[in-house]
N, C-alpha and C positions, 0 to 999 in steps of 0.2 A: 649511775648509768654511764656507759662509755660514750665516746664521741659518735661512733657509728650508730649505736642504739638511739642516741638523741636525734640523729638525722632521720632515722626511720620513724621515730615517734612524731617528729614534726610533719613528715609526709602523711602519716596516717591521720593526724589531726586535721590537716587541710582537706584530705579526701573525705573524711567522715563529715566534716561540716558541709562540704559541697554536696554530698549525697543527701543530706538532710534538707539543704536549700532547694534541691531539685524537686522536692515534694510540692513546692509552691510555684516554681518557675523553672522547669527542666531545661528549656531551650537557652535562656539567658545564662543560667548557672553553668551549663555544659560548656558554652562558649567562653565564659569567664575562666573556668577551670583550665581549658586548653590554653588560653592566653597567658595565664599564670605559669603554666608549664613551659611555654615557649620563653618566658622571661627567665626562668630558672634553669632551663636546659643547658647542659654543658657538652654532651656528646653528640655526634652526628646522627646517630639513630634516633635519639629522642626528638631532635629537631625535625627530622624527616617524617617521623610518625605523627607528631603533633600538627605539623603543617598539613598533612593529609587529612587529619581529623577536622581541622579548622575549615578546610575547603568543603568537606562533606556537610558540616554543620551550618554553613552559610545559608542553606535552604531551610526555611522554617517548616516546609512540608516534607522534609526528609523522612523516609521510613525508619531511620535510625532513632528518631526521637520517641516514637511509640515503643520501639524495642527497648530503649533505655528505661522508659517508664515501667514497662512490663517487668523487666529484670529487677528493678528496685522494689516493685510490688510483690513479686512472686518468689524471689530468692533471698536467702539469709544475707543480710547486709554485711555482717562481719566476714562471711565467706568471700563475698565480692571484693571487699577491701583487702583482705589478707592475700588472696590469690593474685589480685592485681598488683599489690606492692611486691610480692615475691617474684612475679614474672617481670614487672616493669622496673621497679626501683632496684631490687637486688640483682635481677638478671640482665636487664638492658641498660642500666645506668651505672651503678656501683660495680656490678660484675663485669660489664663491658670494659670499664676502665682498667680493671685488673687484667682482663684478657689481653688488651692491647699492650700493657706493660710487659707481661710475660712473653708474649709473642716477639716483641722487640728484643728481648734479652736472649731467648732460647732458640729462635729461628724456626719455630713450627707454628702451624695454625691451630687455634682452639675454637671449635664450634660453640656457639652460645647455648645450644641445646643438644643433648645426647639421648639417643633412643636405646632402650634396653629391653630385651625379651626376658621376662622374669616369671618364675613360678615352677611348679613341679616338672613341667616339660621344657623348662628354659634355664636361665641362670639361677643359681641358688640365692637365697636372701643374703647370705654371707658375702658372696661375690658381688652382688648388686651394691651392698653397703660399701665394699672396698672401692668400687668404681666411683660411686657418688662422692665418697669422702675425698678421693683424689681429684675429682672434677671440681668440687667446691673450692679446694685449695687453688685451683687455676682460674677461678672466677665464674664457673658455670653454676647456675642456680635453677635451670629449667630442664626437666627430665620427662621424656615420653616413655611410659612403661607399657609394653605390650603384654597383655594378660595371657600368660601361658599357664593357666590353672593356678594363678596366684592366690595364696591363702590370705584371708582378711587379716589375721593376726600379723602376718609379715608386712602387709601394706600399712597397717597401723603403726608398726614399729618404724618403718621408714619415715612416715609422716611425723612421728613424735621425735625422732632423732634429728631430722633436718627441718625445723620449723620455718626457716627462712627460704626454703626451696618451693618451687611450684611443680607439682606433679600432674601430668595428664595421663590418665589410665585408659588405654584403648581396649575395650572389652566388647562382648557380644550379648545379645538379649538372652540367650540360653543360660547365661551365667547368673541371671537375675535371682534365683532362689538362694545363691551362695552369699549374697551381700546383705549384711545387717545395716541398712542405711541409717537407722536411728543412731547406732553407735558411731557410724562414720560421719554423721552430720556435724560433729564438732571438730572434724579435721579440715580446717579452713584452707589448707594449701593444696586441696585436691580438686581436680576437674575430671569428671567422667566423660569419655567420648564413646558412644554406643554405635556399633555397626548398624547402619540404617536398615539394611536388608536382611539382618539376622533374625532368626525366629525369636519372638518375644521382645523385640526392640521396643515396641510401643508400651509393653508392660513395664519394662525397666525404666523407660523415660517418664512414665506416669508416676512411678514410685519415687523417682528422683525429684520430680516436681512437688509431690506431696511432702517430701522431706525438706523442701526448700533448698536443695543442693544445686548449684550451677552445673549445667551439663551441656554437651555438644553431641552431634551425631557425625559420623564419618561415612563417606561413600567412595568406593573404589571404582576406577574407570580404566579402560584399556583401549587399544586401537579399534576394537569392534563396536564398543558402545559409547565412545566419547561424543559422537554426534548427537546422542540422545540426552546429554547432560542437562540442557535447559528444562526439558520436561521433567526429568528426574528431580531436579532442584525444586521445581514448583511443587512437586508432591511432598517434599520434606517440610513444608510449612506446618503440616499437621502435628509435627513433633514439638513445636512451640519453643525451640531452643534459640539462643541468640547467635550461635555460631555453627556453621557446617564446614567440615573439613573434607576436602577432596584429595584422594590419594591416587596418583597415577604411576606408581612405582614400576609396573610392568608395561606401561605404554612406551611407544617409541619417542625419541627426542622431539621429532617434529610435532607429534600429537600433543605432547606435554606443552610445547611452546604455544600451540594454538589455544589450548585450554587455558593456559595462564593469561593470555591476552584477553580471553573472554571473561575470566574471573576478575581481572583488574578493572575491566570496563563495567562489569556488573556491580562490583564493590563501590567504585567511585560514583556510579550512577544510581545507586540505591535500588537495584532491580528486585531485590528480595528483602523481606522483613527480618533478615539475619545477615551476619557477616560471612561471606564465603572465603575460605582459606584454601590455598592450593599448595599441597606438599608434593615434592620438597622445594618447589620454586620459591615460595615466600620465605622459607627458612634460609635458603641460600642467599636470597637478596638481603636479608637482615645481616647475615654474616659478612657480606661484602661491604656493608656500611660500617659495621662495628670494627672490622679490620680490613686490610687491603684485598684479601682473598675470600672467595666463597668456599665453604667446606661443609661436609656432612659426615656424621659418624653414628653408626648403628652397631650394637653388639647383638649378634644372632643367638638363638637358643643354644648353639654348640660353642659359643664364646668367640667365634671369629668376628673380626671387625669388617664392616662394610662402609666404604666411603662413597662419595658421589661418582667415583670411577668404577665401582663394583666391589665384589667380595674379595677380600685379601686373605692371605695365609696367616696374618698376624692374629693371635688369640689372646684375649684378656685372661685366659686361664694360665698362660705362661709368661706374659709380659705385663708390665705396668702400663697405666694409661699414658704416661709421659713417653714411654718407649714406643708405644704404638703411634702416638701423634708425631714424634720425631721421624719415625720410619715412613709412615703413610701420608702425612699431611705437612710436608716441609713448606716453608714460606716460598712464595713465587710460583706455586704450581696449582693455583686454584682453578675454578671452572673457566 
């Protein structure tokens, strides 16, 4: 076993033991695990994240304790461990270190997560594999896949080819009949995110729960309905998921700023029995901690790259990932 594999094995052993201990005392074990993480943390993002967790867990009545207990009881434990290590250790610790090293040498920003529209009406499997392979070489291990009629065999191939990566699949409830969840339940690096207001969302979420697969729901907002978000978030408790992802890509900058302030307050105050995530603000904030600039990168169905400044003319169909990063995300030009 190589040095890096040994490091991962040690992390997995610590987390596995901690999750088992949580069966007897979830509150004390969770705090001890965070304290251990703070002792071992080397990068700025790990310290920021763990300090935020420690602050939230100081309250014995925090809504996050029942959420953790429910997740341990209802979801496959190996899926929780693998996805967490792939996103946290590989993506935000080991991967972040490599990202900083390459950024310093080559003069362009590297986002810690990349979004790809993949499937029959998006990027082909072959092109997605090329992008992911190039991204992994740069330290990226977290990928958000937009389901553009993605075939299950193609998704399975990505999961098998990149076992140390974390994949979040943004899909809709109407796609529920296409997924063989029993077959996918062994793919531990995968997290489904279901469009909360799509037809059949409740059916797909129920099936994911029965398959013991971790899942989230996502909710879009814009300038017209952002004011109704508190009520809409309350209604999402029925899905029983530990995470709700808010997406305000079409909202104005001021509305996104106001929503982000509300999300941060709700998250730190434990307003809901799930963790609210605000995209892209939270992702940009993580990038700004990992490196000196905040950056965002999406590949649209037609291959064009979209950054936090908007859609570009650079295409992954004609350029490599490094060429696009050098052209569209040079150092010193973050948000």
